[in-house]
TORDRENVO-17082 format. One record per residue (C-alpha): residue number from 0; residue in one letter; x, y, z. Coordinates in pm, whole numbers. Each point is the difference from the previous one (the first is absolute). Example, Ala and Ser with C-alpha at 12.3 -4.5 7.8 and 13.67 -1.06 7.14 Angstrom:
SITE / 0 / a / 1230 / -450 / 780
SITE / 1 / s / 137 / 344 / -66
//
This chain:
SITE / 0 / m / -3174 / -1282 / -894
SITE / 1 / y / 297 / 299 / 24
SITE / 2 / e / -85 / 281 / 163
SITE / 3 / s / 313 / 143 / -17
SITE / 4 / i / 283 / -55 / -273
SITE / 5 / l / 336 / 109 / -14
SITE / 6 / v / 203 / 9 / -339
SITE / 7 / a / 381 / 90 / -10
SITE / 8 / t / 141 / 159 / -319
SITE / 9 / d / 420 / 27 / -186
SITE / 10 / g / -156 / 228 / -269
SITE / 11 / s / 12 / -364 / -245
SITE / 12 / e / -198 / -141 / -265
SITE / 13 / a / -133 / -268 / 276
SITE / 14 / a / -33 / 261 / 277
SITE / 15 / a / -250 / 206 / -190
SITE / 16 / t / -196 / -324 / -131
SITE / 17 / a / -53 / -79 / 365
SITE / 18 / v / -85 / 388 / 86
SITE / 19 / d / -280 / -46 / -268
SITE / 20 / h / -93 / -326 / 132
SITE / 21 / a / 38 / 118 / 355
SITE / 22 / i / -264 / 323 / -57
SITE / 23 / a / -246 / -243 / -168
SITE / 24 / l / 51 / -244 / 316
SITE / 25 / a / -80 / 346 / 221
SITE / 26 / e / -290 / 118 / -256
SITE / 27 / r / -174 / -372 / 24
SITE / 28 / f / 1 / -40 / 422
SITE / 29 / d / -48 / 356 / 48
SITE / 30 / a / 341 / -29 / 159
SITE / 31 / p / 251 / 315 / 119
SITE / 32 / l / 315 / -91 / -189
SITE / 33 / y / 343 / 90 / 141
SITE / 34 / g / 341 / 55 / -247
SITE / 35 / i / 307 / -41 / 118
SITE / 36 / a / 335 / 83 / -180
SITE / 37 / v / 380 / -111 / 144
SITE / 38 / v / 296 / 132 / -54
SITE / 39 / d / 271 / -270 / 55
SITE / 40 / e / 242 / 48 / 258
SITE / 41 / r / 223 / -263 / -78
SITE / 42 / t / 99 / 213 / -309
SITE / 43 / e / 289 / 186 / 80
SITE / 44 / y / 208 / 259 / -188
SITE / 45 / d / 371 / -2 / 112
SITE / 46 / t / 205 / 252 / -242
SITE / 47 / g / 80 / 253 / -6
SITE / 48 / i / -160 / 82 / -310
SITE / 49 / v / -408 / -38 / 115
SITE / 50 / d / -43 / 202 / 366
SITE / 51 / p / -221 / -265 / 214
SITE / 52 / e / -302 / 254 / 112
SITE / 53 / e / 1 / 124 / -357
SITE / 54 / a / -123 / -332 / -94
SITE / 55 / r / -203 / -127 / 290
SITE / 56 / q / -168 / 337 / -67
SITE / 57 / h / -61 / -92 / -412
SITE / 58 / l / -72 / -322 / 138
SITE / 59 / q / -308 / 167 / 226
SITE / 60 / e / -150 / 235 / -325
SITE / 61 / r / 8 / -286 / -226
SITE / 62 / a / -192 / -247 / 225
SITE / 63 / a / -213 / 313 / 101
SITE / 64 / g / -72 / 29 / -368
SITE / 65 / w / -120 / -352 / -29
SITE / 66 / l / -287 / 2 / 244
SITE / 67 / e / -59 / 356 / -112
SITE / 68 / e / -86 / -220 / -330
SITE / 69 / l / -223 / -248 / 212
SITE / 70 / e / -137 / 301 / 193
SITE / 71 / s / -102 / 150 / -285
SITE / 72 / t / -127 / -374 / -188
SITE / 73 / a / -205 / -94 / 324
SITE / 74 / t / -145 / 349 / -4
SITE / 75 / e / -192 / -58 / -378
SITE / 76 / a / -125 / -291 / 117
SITE / 77 / g / -175 / 162 / 298
SITE / 78 / v / 203 / -197 / 248
SITE / 79 / t / 160 / 195 / 317
SITE / 80 / v / 415 / -134 / 84
SITE / 81 / e / 176 / 78 / 237
SITE / 82 / t / 402 / -14 / -83
SITE / 83 / t / 358 / 13 / 157
SITE / 84 / v / 365 / 9 / -85
SITE / 85 / q / 214 / -276 / 245
SITE / 86 / s / 388 / -30 / -63
SITE / 87 / g / 150 / -324 / 123
SITE / 88 / v / -1 / -402 / -103
SITE / 89 / p / -332 / 32 / -207
SITE / 90 / h / -179 / -341 / 65
SITE / 91 / e / 25 / 135 / 343
SITE / 92 / e / -116 / 371 / -11
SITE / 93 / i / -292 / -206 / -212
SITE / 94 / l / -82 / -231 / 276
SITE / 95 / d / -3 / 234 / 238
SITE / 96 / e / -234 / 276 / -164
SITE / 97 / a / -252 / -362 / -70
SITE / 98 / a / 43 / -26 / 377
SITE / 99 / d / -30 / 351 / 139
SITE / 100 / r / -318 / 97 / -271
SITE / 101 / d / -155 / -374 / 117
SITE / 102 / a / -30 / -105 / -360
SITE / 103 / d / -201 / -280 / -156
SITE / 104 / a / 237 / -26 / -299
SITE / 105 / i / 321 / 43 / -161
SITE / 106 / v / 28 / 141 / -365
SITE / 107 / l / 339 / -28 / -172
SITE / 108 / g / 151 / -14 / -342
SITE / 109 / s / 127 / -317 / -122
SITE / 110 / r / 366 / 127 / -27
SITE / 111 / g / 167 / 338 / 55
SITE / 112 / r / 185 / 225 / -190
SITE / 113 / s / 363 / -164 / 48
SITE / 114 / s / -41 / -376 / -60
SITE / 115 / f / 367 / -19 / 41
SITE / 116 / r / -60 / 138 / 355
SITE / 117 / g / -212 / -183 / 48
SITE / 118 / a / 208 / -333 / -9
SITE / 119 / l / 258 / 140 / 152
SITE / 120 / l / -160 / 116 / 331
SITE / 121 / g / -326 / -246 / -33
SITE / 122 / s / -323 / 108 / -182
SITE / 123 / t / -210 / 228 / 225
SITE / 124 / v / -321 / -197 / -137
SITE / 125 / d / 151 / -268 / 127
SITE / 126 / r / 77 / 61 / 305
SITE / 127 / v / -370 / 206 / 125
SITE / 128 / v / -164 / -358 / -159
SITE / 129 / r / 208 / -213 / 227
SITE / 130 / i / -66 / 217 / 300
SITE / 131 / a / -317 / 179 / -62
SITE / 132 / a / -325 / -65 / 272
SITE / 133 / r / -220 / 103 / -203
SITE / 134 / p / -75 / -65 / -443
SITE / 135 / v / 217 / 123 / -203
SITE / 136 / l / -76 / 60 / -340
SITE / 137 / v / 265 / -17 / -258
SITE / 138 / v / -67 / 140 / -348
SITE / 139 / g / 228 / -1 / -287
SITE / 140 / g / 91 / 252 / -228
SITE / 141 / g / -202 / -49 / -299
SITE / 142 / e / -295 / 176 / -99
SITE / 143 / r / -141 / 305 / 209
SITE / 144 / v / -314 / -19 / 159
SITE / 145 / g / -6 / 364 / 72
SITE / 146 / d / -115 / 126 / -381
SITE / 147 / r / -310 / -127 / 126
SITE / 148 / s / -74 / -70 / -382
SITE / 149 / n / 69 / -342 / 25
SITE / 150 / s / -96 / -91 / 398
SITE / 151 / e / -328 / 70 / 192
SITE / 152 / s / 150 / -236 / 326
SITE / 153 / p / 282 / -179 / 64
SITE / 154 / r / -18 / -403 / -128
SITE / 155 / n / 209 / -305 / 160
SITE / 156 / a / 217 / -180 / -213
SITE / 157 / d / -301 / -190 / -133
SITE / 158 / g / -200 / 354 / -121
SITE / 159 / s / -243 / -69 / 297
SITE / 160 / d / -67 / 302 / 232
SITE / 161 / v / 203 / 11 / 254
//
């Protein structure tokens, strides 16, 4: 069903749950997993207090940390993963990466780190869902699949196997 899967992470709890689901899907379908974290270039620091380059470097490091967590979780599950940090508009970068990787599905957390900013700028998830030419799995921020003790595979909303 899925020959390759892309998961996007922003370090939020919902993204962590999405990572767990993406890993479970990659395991189940023996599919390559790709991970992306996007540094949002729309956030500008225009004060004398914060050096824009220093702020960007900090954001890049945070994104790399989220992907390290993804890589560690995937390795524990026996799933190989390739990751990338991109800079730009998140939904555009996610869709571009999905196209570049020819991903059969995109997995996203239902809400990111800042719901307030999402309301102002438009939801990344909403835009990916509306624009994507491939299936998008939107995962809520509740219970994590990744602890592996409570779930052997991803499930549909009705509880049946994916």
